[in-house]
N, CA and C of each residue as an Amber inpcrd file, in Angstrom:
protein
   603
  74.6020000  22.3650000   8.0380000  74.0480000  23.3700000   7.6440000
  73.6260000  23.6340000   6.1820000  72.6420000  23.9800000   5.8590000
  72.0040000  24.0540000   4.4690000  72.7900000  25.1780000   3.7550000
  73.1210000  24.8230000   2.4440000  73.5850000  25.7810000   1.5970000
  72.4260000  26.5830000   0.7860000  72.3350000  27.6920000   0.8640000
  71.2080000  28.3990000   0.1550000  71.7220000  28.9040000  -1.2430000
  71.3650000  28.0210000  -2.2660000  72.1660000  28.4380000  -3.4350000
  71.1520000  29.3040000  -4.3160000  71.6970000  30.4650000  -4.6310000
  70.7420000  31.2640000  -5.5560000  70.6910000  31.1010000  -6.9010000
  71.2200000  30.0090000  -7.2450000  71.3030000  29.6770000  -8.7490000
  70.6890000  28.2160000  -8.8930000  70.3160000  27.9570000 -10.1040000
  69.8480000  26.4400000 -10.4970000  71.1660000  25.6510000 -10.7080000
  71.0550000  24.5730000 -10.2240000  72.0770000  23.4480000 -10.5440000
  71.5300000  22.2690000 -11.1330000  71.9810000  21.8960000 -12.2890000
  71.3790000  20.8320000 -13.0580000  72.5450000  19.7270000 -12.9950000
  72.4220000  18.5950000 -12.3730000  73.3800000  17.6330000 -12.0270000
  73.2280000  16.4670000 -12.9630000  74.0550000  15.9720000 -13.7270000
  74.0850000  14.6040000 -14.2860000  75.1440000  13.7410000 -13.6640000
  74.5180000  12.5470000 -13.2670000  75.4340000  11.6140000 -13.0660000
  75.9030000  10.7810000 -14.3010000  77.2660000  10.5280000 -14.3350000
  77.8120000   9.8110000 -15.3450000  77.2320000   8.6170000 -15.7310000
  77.5330000   8.2280000 -17.2390000  76.8030000   7.0110000 -17.5000000
  77.5390000   5.7150000 -16.8670000  76.9740000   4.4810000 -17.2310000
  77.3540000   3.4450000 -16.6650000  78.8630000   2.9780000 -17.1400000
  79.5180000   2.3920000 -16.0350000  80.7610000   1.6370000 -16.4750000
  80.6390000   0.2400000 -16.2950000  81.5690000  -0.5350000 -16.5090000
  81.5320000  -2.0620000 -16.2470000  81.5470000  -2.1800000 -14.7630000
  82.2590000  -1.4440000 -14.1190000  82.2480000  -1.6870000 -12.5770000
  81.0250000  -1.1800000 -11.8810000  80.2440000  -0.2950000 -12.4600000
  79.0010000  -0.1920000 -12.1000000  78.0280000  -1.3410000 -12.2180000
  78.2120000  -1.8660000 -13.4250000  77.2920000  -3.0160000 -13.6020000
  77.7700000  -4.1280000 -12.8610000  78.9140000  -4.2490000 -12.6220000
  79.3760000  -5.4040000 -11.6050000  79.1080000  -5.2200000 -10.2280000
  78.7480000  -3.9790000  -9.7780000  78.6340000  -3.7950000  -8.4720000
  79.7930000  -3.4100000  -7.6810000  80.6200000  -2.9750000  -8.3180000
  82.1470000  -2.6000000  -7.5650000  82.2170000  -1.2540000  -7.1010000
  82.8320000  -0.9990000  -6.0590000  83.1390000   0.3430000  -5.5260000
  84.0640000   1.0290000  -6.3250000  83.6210000   1.9230000  -7.0580000
  84.5910000   2.5320000  -8.2270000  85.2820000   3.6850000  -7.3940000
  84.7320000   4.5510000  -6.7310000  85.4490000   5.6190000  -6.1560000
  86.3130000   6.4820000  -7.2560000  87.7150000   6.7110000  -6.9390000
  88.3920000   7.6350000  -7.7100000  89.1850000   6.5580000  -8.8510000
  88.9250000   5.2800000  -8.8060000  89.4200000   4.5650000  -9.9440000
  88.9510000   5.2340000 -11.4010000  89.5780000   5.3480000 -12.4060000
  89.2190000   6.0280000 -13.5390000  88.7410000   5.0020000 -14.6300000
  87.5040000   4.4180000 -14.3910000  86.9080000   3.4940000 -15.3270000
  86.0280000   4.0920000 -16.2550000  86.2960000   3.6520000 -17.6810000
  85.5340000   4.4160000 -18.6150000  84.1330000   3.8380000 -18.7710000
  83.3200000   4.5880000 -19.4690000  82.0010000   4.3720000 -19.8640000
  81.9860000   2.9080000 -20.5920000  80.8540000   2.0820000 -20.3330000
  80.4510000   0.9810000 -21.0260000  79.5690000   1.5730000 -22.3110000
  79.1110000   0.6620000 -23.4060000  78.3680000   1.0090000 -24.1140000
  76.8490000   1.6290000 -23.8560000  76.4720000   1.1150000 -22.7520000
  75.1910000   1.4330000 -22.1570000  75.5120000   2.8000000 -21.6900000
  76.7100000   3.1400000 -21.0230000  76.9330000   4.3460000 -20.2980000
  76.9370000   5.4840000 -21.5420000  77.6910000   4.9910000 -22.7040000
  77.6040000   6.1080000 -23.7300000  76.1420000   6.6150000 -24.1520000
  75.3110000   5.5070000 -24.2500000  74.0860000   5.8900000 -24.8010000
  73.2640000   6.6800000 -23.5130000  73.5420000   6.4150000 -22.2650000
  72.8750000   7.1560000 -21.3720000  73.3930000   8.6460000 -21.2630000
  74.5600000   8.8180000 -21.5320000  75.0320000   9.9760000 -21.5890000
  74.4570000  10.9390000 -22.7360000  74.2790000  10.5280000 -23.7140000
  73.5970000  11.0300000 -24.9570000  72.0650000  11.4340000 -24.5480000
  71.4700000  10.5010000 -23.9780000  70.1310000  10.5980000 -23.5610000
  70.0520000  11.9120000 -22.5720000  71.0570000  11.8490000 -21.6970000
  70.8150000  12.8040000 -20.4810000  71.0130000  14.1360000 -21.1610000
  71.9720000  14.2690000 -22.2140000  72.1370000  15.8440000 -22.9290000
  70.5990000  16.1340000 -23.5820000  70.1070000  15.1660000 -24.1750000
  68.6640000  15.4930000 -24.8200000  67.6050000  15.8350000 -23.6730000
  67.7430000  15.2600000 -22.5480000  66.9400000  15.6500000 -21.4990000
  67.1460000  17.0700000 -21.0610000  68.3780000  17.4660000 -20.8460000
  68.6800000  18.8280000 -20.5910000  68.1850000  19.7250000 -21.5960000
  68.2590000  19.4470000 -22.8220000  67.6530000  20.2160000 -24.0440000
  66.1380000  20.4210000 -24.0190000  65.4090000  19.2070000 -23.3810000
  64.1540000  19.3470000 -23.3350000  63.5930000  20.4430000 -22.1340000
  64.6830000  20.4720000 -21.1150000  64.2940000  21.3150000 -19.8960000
  64.5410000  22.8150000 -20.3980000  65.7350000  22.9460000 -21.1980000
  66.1770000  24.3250000 -21.1480000  65.9020000  24.7840000 -22.4970000
  65.7290000  24.1430000 -23.7030000  65.6570000  24.3840000 -24.9130000
  67.0720000  24.2760000 -25.4490000  67.2130000  24.4130000 -26.7970000
  68.5030000  24.1560000 -27.5520000  69.0380000  25.4270000 -27.9540000
  68.5590000  26.7160000 -27.7410000  68.9690000  27.6120000 -28.1870000
  70.4410000  28.2100000 -27.5480000  71.0960000  29.2020000 -28.4010000
  72.2030000  29.4640000 -27.7850000  72.0310000  30.5070000 -26.6610000
  70.9610000  31.1870000 -26.7660000  70.7800000  31.9600000 -25.3690000
  70.1640000  31.1900000 -24.1840000  69.5210000  30.2410000 -24.3540000
  69.1950000  29.4240000 -23.2760000  70.3590000  28.6540000 -22.7750000
  71.2390000  27.9300000 -23.4400000  72.3220000  27.1450000 -22.9680000
  73.4620000  28.0800000 -22.6260000  73.5690000  29.1240000 -23.2870000
  74.7420000  30.1510000 -22.9060000  74.6900000  30.7830000 -21.6050000
  73.3940000  30.7190000 -20.9730000  73.4380000  31.3640000 -19.5810000
  74.0350000  30.2720000 -18.5190000  74.2360000  29.1150000 -18.7130000
  74.7610000  28.1090000 -18.0080000  76.1600000  27.7300000 -18.0690000
  76.8950000  27.8680000 -16.8780000  78.2630000  27.2110000 -16.7120000
  78.3020000  25.7640000 -16.9330000  79.2310000  25.2500000 -17.4420000
  79.2540000  23.6440000 -17.5820000  80.6290000  23.2790000 -17.0220000
  80.5910000  22.2930000 -15.7390000  81.7290000  22.0940000 -14.9010000
  81.5290000  20.4480000 -14.6510000  82.5830000  19.7770000 -14.7180000
  82.6680000  18.4160000 -14.6230000  83.7960000  17.8410000 -13.7310000
  83.5570000  16.7640000 -13.2280000  84.6090000  15.9210000 -12.2500000
  85.7320000  15.6810000 -13.3610000  87.0900000  15.5970000 -12.9110000
  88.0170000  15.1270000 -13.6840000  88.1770000  13.8850000 -14.1470000
  87.3840000  12.8840000 -13.5410000  87.5790000  11.4120000 -13.9380000
  86.9440000  11.1400000 -15.3300000  87.5480000  10.4070000 -16.1280000
  87.1270000  10.1540000 -17.3890000  85.6630000   9.7150000 -17.7590000
  85.1090000   9.0010000 -16.8450000  83.6400000   8.5950000 -17.2070000
  82.7150000  10.0240000 -16.9630000  83.2490000  10.8820000 -16.1970000
  82.2880000  12.0420000 -16.0230000  82.5650000  12.9020000 -17.4280000
  83.9480000  13.1540000 -17.8030000  84.2560000  14.0160000 -18.8610000
  83.6630000  13.3980000 -20.2230000  83.7170000  11.9260000 -20.4110000
  82.9370000  11.4270000 -21.5450000  81.5570000  11.8730000 -21.4500000
  80.8780000  11.7160000 -20.2880000  79.4210000  11.9760000 -20.3170000
  79.2650000  13.4940000 -20.4470000  79.8210000  14.3180000 -20.1660000
  79.6230000  15.5760000 -20.4400000  79.7500000  15.9890000 -21.9070000
  80.9590000  15.3710000 -22.6380000  81.0910000  15.6160000 -23.9270000
  79.9390000  15.0350000 -24.8750000  79.5270000  13.9450000 -24.4970000
  78.4990000  13.3280000 -25.1570000  76.9050000  14.1610000 -24.9000000
  76.9460000  14.5900000 -23.8910000  75.5510000  15.4500000 -23.3640000
  75.5530000  16.6580000 -24.2280000  76.9070000  17.2820000 -24.2150000
  77.1000000  18.6400000 -25.0280000  76.9400000  18.3260000 -26.4560000
  77.4900000  17.2950000 -26.8970000  77.1640000  16.9200000 -28.2970000
  75.7060000  16.8820000 -28.7220000  74.9580000  16.2370000 -27.8770000
  73.5040000  15.9350000 -28.0340000  72.9340000  17.5020000 -28.1820000
  73.4660000  18.2870000 -27.4790000  73.0060000  19.7530000 -27.2670000
  73.4540000  20.6390000 -28.2860000  74.2120000  20.0880000 -29.2950000
  74.7080000  20.7850000 -30.4650000  75.8030000  21.7990000 -30.0560000
  76.4700000  21.5030000 -29.0580000  77.4680000  22.4940000 -28.5100000
  78.7860000  21.7900000 -28.6490000  79.9030000  22.6790000 -28.6740000
  81.0440000  22.2070000 -28.6090000  81.4420000  21.2470000 -27.6680000
  81.6900000  19.9660000 -27.9680000  81.7000000  18.9120000 -26.7500000
  82.9130000  19.1420000 -25.8180000  83.8340000  19.9660000 -26.0360000
  84.9340000  20.1460000 -25.1170000  84.9780000  21.4050000 -24.3990000
  83.9970000  22.3440000 -24.5300000  83.9580000  23.7610000 -24.1200000
  83.2910000  23.5710000 -22.4460000  84.0010000  22.9910000 -21.7040000
  83.6280000  22.8540000 -20.2780000  84.8100000  23.0610000 -19.4850000
  84.6090000  23.1820000 -18.0710000  85.5770000  23.2640000 -17.3020000
  85.7410000  22.1520000 -16.1460000  86.8060000  21.8520000 -15.8620000
  87.0290000  20.6920000 -14.6550000  87.2920000  21.2880000 -13.2440000
  86.6220000  20.4300000 -12.2100000  86.8050000  20.8800000 -10.8590000
  86.7920000  19.7920000 -10.1110000  88.2350000  19.6150000  -9.4360000
  88.4630000  18.6170000  -8.5320000  87.4710000  18.4490000  -7.4320000
  86.7570000  19.6110000  -6.9190000  85.8830000  19.2330000  -5.9350000
  84.7920000  18.2470000  -6.1920000  84.5410000  18.0540000  -7.5880000
  83.4080000  17.1150000  -8.0450000  83.7700000  15.6090000  -8.1210000
  85.0330000  15.4400000  -7.9380000  85.7970000  13.9670000  -7.9110000
  84.9670000  13.0400000  -7.0690000  84.7110000  11.9500000  -7.3750000
  84.0590000  10.9290000  -6.5450000  84.6600000  10.8040000  -5.0820000
  83.8430000  10.3190000  -4.1800000  84.3520000   9.9180000  -2.8810000
  85.3110000   8.8090000  -3.2330000  86.4480000   8.6840000  -2.4760000
  87.2310000   7.6340000  -2.5920000  86.9800000   6.5840000  -1.4530000
  87.0250000   5.1910000  -1.8970000  86.9600000   4.1520000  -0.8900000
  87.9500000   3.6470000  -0.4320000  89.1230000   4.1820000  -0.8320000
  90.4170000   3.7130000  -0.2390000  90.7660000   2.1510000  -0.6250000
  91.0500000   1.4630000   0.3850000  91.2840000   0.0010000   0.2420000
  90.3140000  -0.7390000  -0.2320000  89.0580000  -0.1490000  -0.3300000
  87.9040000  -0.9680000  -0.7620000  87.5490000  -0.9430000  -2.2840000
  88.3120000   0.0290000  -2.8760000  87.9520000   0.2990000  -4.3260000
  88.2840000  -0.9910000  -5.0340000  87.2950000  -1.2260000  -6.1250000
  87.3890000  -2.5460000  -6.8810000  86.8100000  -3.5660000  -6.3190000
  86.2920000  -3.4510000  -5.0970000  85.5510000  -4.7440000  -4.4420000
  84.0750000  -4.5470000  -4.5710000  83.4780000  -5.7640000  -4.6990000
  81.8670000  -5.6420000  -4.2880000  81.6660000  -5.5350000  -2.9040000
  80.4820000  -5.3270000  -2.6880000  80.0850000  -5.1480000  -1.1190000
  80.3820000  -6.5250000  -0.5510000  79.8120000  -7.7540000  -0.9530000
  80.1590000  -8.8870000  -0.3460000  81.6090000  -9.2550000  -0.1440000
  82.5590000  -8.7330000  -1.0830000  83.8290000  -8.9940000  -0.8950000
  84.4680000  -7.9280000   0.3490000  83.7850000  -6.7130000   0.3110000
  84.1780000  -6.0350000   1.4060000  83.7900000  -6.6640000   2.7710000
  82.5150000  -7.2930000   2.8040000  82.1750000  -7.8110000   4.1060000
  83.1250000  -9.2010000   4.4110000  83.4850000  -9.6610000   3.5230000
  84.3350000 -10.9610000   3.7340000  85.8060000 -10.5750000   4.1790000
  86.4350000  -9.3030000   3.3910000  87.7690000  -9.0010000   3.9490000
  87.7000000  -7.9930000   4.9640000  86.7820000  -7.3230000   5.2820000
  86.6480000  -6.3360000   6.1800000  85.4730000  -6.3120000   6.9800000
  85.1690000  -7.3910000   7.7260000  83.7810000  -7.6650000   8.3010000
  83.5210000  -6.2920000   9.3850000  84.4320000  -6.0160000  10.0460000
  84.5020000  -5.0840000  11.1220000  84.2340000  -3.5660000  10.4390000
  85.0040000  -3.2740000   9.3760000  84.6960000  -1.9280000   8.6320000
  83.2870000  -2.0720000   8.0830000  82.8590000  -3.1640000   7.3870000
  81.6910000  -3.1900000   6.8050000  80.4090000  -2.9640000   7.9720000
  80.5200000  -3.5130000   9.0440000  79.5580000  -3.4380000  10.0610000
  79.4640000  -1.8060000  10.5800000  80.5780000  -1.2420000  10.5160000
  80.8600000  -0.0150000  10.8610000  79.9690000   0.9870000   9.8730000
  80.3310000   0.7020000   8.6460000  79.6800000   1.4430000   7.6360000
  78.2220000   1.1800000   7.5690000  77.7440000  -0.0610000   7.7300000
  76.2120000  -0.1840000   7.7620000  75.7130000   0.5600000   9.0110000
  76.5000000   0.6160000  10.2090000  75.6950000   1.2500000  11.2160000
  75.7030000   2.8730000  11.0630000  76.6900000   3.5840000  10.1950000
  76.5210000   4.9010000  10.0750000  77.3110000   5.2670000   8.6890000
  76.5630000   5.2130000   7.6910000  77.0050000   5.2600000   6.3640000
  77.7120000   6.5980000   6.0130000  77.2130000   7.7200000   6.6850000
  77.3350000   8.9440000   6.5550000  78.7620000   9.3850000   6.9950000
  79.0390000   8.9990000   8.3270000  80.2460000   9.4430000   8.9610000
  81.5230000   8.4040000   8.7410000  81.2070000   7.0470000   8.3980000
  82.1840000   6.1430000   8.2650000  83.1890000   6.3060000   7.2460000
  84.4460000   6.3910000   7.6390000  85.4010000   6.5660000   6.5710000
  86.0930000   5.1230000   6.3730000  86.0790000   4.7310000   5.0500000
  86.9260000   3.3760000   4.9310000  88.2770000   3.7640000   4.9970000
  88.8940000   2.3340000   5.1270000  90.3690000   2.5190000   5.3500000
  91.0770000   3.1440000   4.2090000  91.8410000   4.3470000   4.4490000
  92.3010000   5.0330000   3.3270000  91.4140000   5.8530000   2.3930000
  90.0830000   5.9730000   2.8760000  89.1310000   6.4930000   1.9900000
  88.7300000   7.7590000   2.7400000  87.2520000   8.1240000   2.0160000
  86.6440000   9.2580000   2.4630000  85.2130000   9.0620000   2.9070000
  84.6170000   9.7420000   3.9040000  83.2940000   9.6830000   4.1680000
  82.3340000  10.4040000   3.3720000  81.0930000  10.4350000   3.5260000
  80.2920000  11.2050000   2.6960000  80.3410000  12.4750000   3.4420000
  80.4810000  12.6020000   4.9550000  80.5130000  13.8990000   5.7910000
  81.7420000  14.5700000   4.9500000  82.7580000  14.0810000   4.6840000
  84.0610000  14.6610000   4.2880000  83.8970000  15.2010000   2.9000000
  83.2180000  14.3100000   1.9840000  82.9330000  14.9140000   0.6830000
  81.8890000  16.1540000   0.8240000  81.0370000  16.1470000   1.5350000
  79.9770000  17.2770000   1.7440000  80.8540000  18.5130000   2.1140000
  81.6760000  18.4970000   2.9750000  82.4490000  19.6660000   3.2910000
  83.1820000  20.2480000   2.1550000  83.8230000  19.1330000   1.4270000
  84.7130000  19.6880000   0.2620000  83.7090000  20.3800000  -0.6470000
  82.5630000  20.1500000  -0.7400000  81.6320000  20.7150000  -1.8750000
  81.2420000  21.8140000  -1.5470000  81.1630000  22.4060000  -0.1300000
  80.5760000  23.7660000   0.2890000  81.3370000  24.8470000  -0.5800000
  82.5960000  24.7830000  -0.4350000  83.3800000  25.8260000  -1.1200000
  82.9310000  25.9980000  -2.6430000  82.9550000  24.8850000  -3.3240000
  82.6180000  24.7660000  -4.6280000  81.2500000  25.4540000  -4.8500000
  80.2310000  25.0760000  -4.1200000  78.9080000  25.6210000  -4.0970000
  78.8820000  27.0920000  -4.0620000  79.6530000  27.4040000  -2.9500000
  79.7380000  29.0730000  -2.7040000  80.5300000  29.8120000  -3.8640000
  81.2850000  29.1260000  -4.5980000  81.8460000  29.7930000  -5.8840000
  81.0790000  30.0750000  -7.0580000  79.9570000  29.2630000  -7.0820000
  79.1520000  29.4410000  -8.2210000  78.4860000  30.6200000  -8.4750000
  78.6270000  31.3810000  -9.6120000  78.1670000  32.6690000  -9.7630000
  76.8700000  32.6920000 -10.8540000  76.6600000  31.6780000 -11.5280000
  75.2680000  31.5290000 -12.1710000  74.9640000  30.0490000 -12.2250000
  73.7620000  29.9630000 -13.0380000  73.1640000  28.4720000 -13.0270000
  74.2400000  27.7000000 -13.8120000  74.1620000  26.4040000 -13.3470000
  75.2660000  25.3950000 -13.6830000  74.7790000  24.3290000 -14.1160000
  75.4470000  23.5580000 -15.0800000  75.4140000  22.2720000 -15.4280000
  76.4830000  21.4830000 -15.0340000  76.3480000  20.4700000 -14.2040000
  77.5710000  19.5580000 -13.4620000  77.4440000  18.2450000 -13.7050000
  78.5280000  17.5340000 -14.2000000  78.5530000  16.1730000 -14.2320000
  79.5160000  15.5400000 -13.3500000  78.9870000  14.5260000 -12.4990000
  79.7450000  14.0860000 -11.5280000  79.2410000  12.7220000 -11.0300000
  79.2320000  12.2310000  -9.8790000  79.2700000  10.8700000  -9.3740000
  78.0900000  10.6850000  -8.4750000  77.7730000   9.3210000  -8.1280000
  76.6970000   9.1890000  -7.2000000  76.8670000   9.6490000  -5.8750000
  78.2060000   9.5020000  -5.2460000  78.4390000   9.8680000  -3.9620000
  78.3910000  11.4980000  -3.7740000  78.7520000  12.1510000  -4.7930000
  78.3990000  13.6080000  -4.8170000  77.0320000  14.0550000  -4.9230000
  76.3460000  13.3650000  -5.7050000  75.0390000  13.7160000  -5.8110000
  74.1430000  13.6080000  -4.3970000  74.6510000  12.4210000  -3.6840000
  73.9010000  12.1960000  -2.2450000  74.3800000  13.3180000  -1.3910000
  75.6920000  13.7840000  -1.3870000  76.1570000  14.7850000  -0.7260000
  75.3770000  15.9680000  -0.8280000  75.1580000  16.4480000  -2.2090000
  74.5540000  17.7090000  -2.5190000  72.9090000  17.3970000  -2.0800000
  72.4200000  16.3480000  -2.0480000  70.9600000  16.1430000  -1.6770000
  70.8610000  16.7320000  -0.3140000  72.0020000  16.3980000   0.5730000
  72.0840000  16.6580000   2.0760000  72.1940000  18.2350000   1.8790000
  73.2230000  18.7030000   1.5450000  73.7600000  20.1070000   1.6680000
  72.8120000  21.0740000   1.1170000  72.0930000  20.7500000  -0.1470000
  71.1940000  21.7180000  -0.7040000  69.7280000  21.5840000  -0.3950000
  69.2670000  20.1270000  -0.1210000  67.9940000  20.0300000   0.0850000
  67.5700000  19.2580000   1.4520000  68.5870000  19.3310000   2.4530000
  68.4940000  18.8580000   3.7690000  67.8480000  17.4370000   3.7990000
  68.2670000  16.6350000   2.8570000  67.8440000  15.2870000   2.9000000
  68.7160000  14.6440000   4.2410000  68.1630000  14.0370000   5.1370000
  68.8290000  13.5630000   6.3890000  70.0880000  12.7940000   6.1140000
  71.1610000  12.8120000   7.0410000  72.2170000  12.0750000   6.7050000
  72.1100000  10.5600000   6.8560000  70.9970000  10.1930000   7.4460000
  70.5660000   8.7060000   7.4780000  70.1340000   8.1410000   6.2220000
  69.4510000   9.1660000   5.3140000  68.7370000   8.7100000   4.2350000
  69.6570000   8.9670000   3.0470000  70.4200000  10.0440000   2.9460000
  71.0760000  10.6570000   1.7580000  72.0590000   9.3460000   1.1560000
  72.7100000   8.7970000   2.0710000  73.7810000   7.7030000   1.4950000
  73.0210000   6.6370000   0.9360000  71.7590000   6.2980000   0.8790000
  71.2170000   5.3570000   0.5070000  70.1970000   5.5050000  -0.5150000
  70.1200000   6.7480000  -1.0790000  69.2640000   7.1750000  -2.1240000
  69.7070000   6.6110000  -3.4110000  68.8480000   6.3080000  -4.1420000
  69.1470000   5.6200000  -5.5040000  69.5300000   6.7380000  -6.4340000
  70.8000000   6.5430000  -7.0390000  71.1630000   7.5410000  -7.9170000
  71.5630000   6.9150000  -9.1950000  70.8050000   7.0130000 -10.2310000
  70.7960000   6.3370000 -11.3560000  72.1120000   6.9030000 -12.3950000
  72.7910000   6.1260000 -13.0060000  73.5960000   6.4450000 -14.0530000
  72.8630000   7.1000000 -15.0560000  73.2870000   8.3420000 -15.6850000
  72.8020000   8.8650000 -16.7540000  71.5640000   9.6190000 -16.5280000
  71.2100000   9.9350000 -15.0760000  69.9900000  10.8570000 -14.8770000
  70.1420000  12.0310000 -14.5870000  69.2210000  12.9450000 -14.7450000
  69.5870000  14.2330000 -14.4660000  68.5730000  14.5830000 -13.0920000
  69.2790000  15.5330000 -12.5380000  68.9350000  15.8960000 -10.9770000
  68.8260000  17.4090000 -11.0100000  67.8630000  18.1050000 -10.8190000
  67.7860000  19.4350000 -10.6730000  67.5890000  19.9750000  -9.1800000
  68.5210000  20.9510000  -8.9190000  68.4610000  21.5730000  -7.5650000
  68.0650000  22.9250000  -7.6190000  66.9860000  23.2690000  -6.9790000
  66.5780000  24.7330000  -7.0890000  65.9540000  25.0900000  -5.9350000
  66.1230000  26.2650000  -5.3530000  65.2410000  26.9260000  -4.1960000
  64.9610000  25.8270000  -3.0650000  66.1890000  25.2870000  -2.7800000
  66.2060000  24.1430000  -1.6730000  65.4390000  22.9770000  -1.7650000
  65.0690000  22.7040000  -3.1200000  64.4120000  21.3900000  -3.2900000
  65.3250000  20.6960000  -4.4920000  65.0130000  19.4920000  -4.6390000
  65.5780000  18.6050000  -5.8920000  64.5350000  17.8660000  -6.4930000
  64.7080000  17.5890000  -7.7290000  63.5880000  16.6680000  -8.4560000
  64.3600000  16.0460000  -9.6790000  63.8700000  14.6810000  -9.7280000
  64.6000000  13.9280000 -10.8850000  63.8550000  14.3400000 -12.2300000
  64.5430000  14.2760000 -13.2750000  63.9330000  14.5170000 -14.6580000
  64.2320000  13.1340000 -15.5560000
């Protein structure tokens, strides 16, 4: 069921980490940004500034909320710094933490296919619903995001993860469950959800 959000949600995916660059399933492992990710995060803040303007009035209308993982927090701090805001004046919400891949975390997809061929085939057949061993499915992540979305009381800027973005694309914009898990979600990019639609900036 689609969530009708009465507010604008500006979503930033955190910048690149070494595990992103290596194609490793990162999940809830707390991997820091690499130099490219640091630059992407500052650029994302500048993009938000172009969208909203940099005046206290424009930015003060927004709540700033972030995943508790350090790669997201650092992205938020650099983005807020680029907006000339206090880098640390934001709040954390556990609901925005990345999907966990359980026993697969730290592996590349070819390594998963080699070590758990049955699980890999199951995920390729139904990426939305398949739950990795000890992990979480996209369907489960989407359900934990619904109460968070219902709690939003004003326009919000959120920094989180690729898996979270894919779930939001389904929950807020009705992207089909067959398509949402395979959408490209670039590090350091800005995604705007508004009135049942989404667009990349």
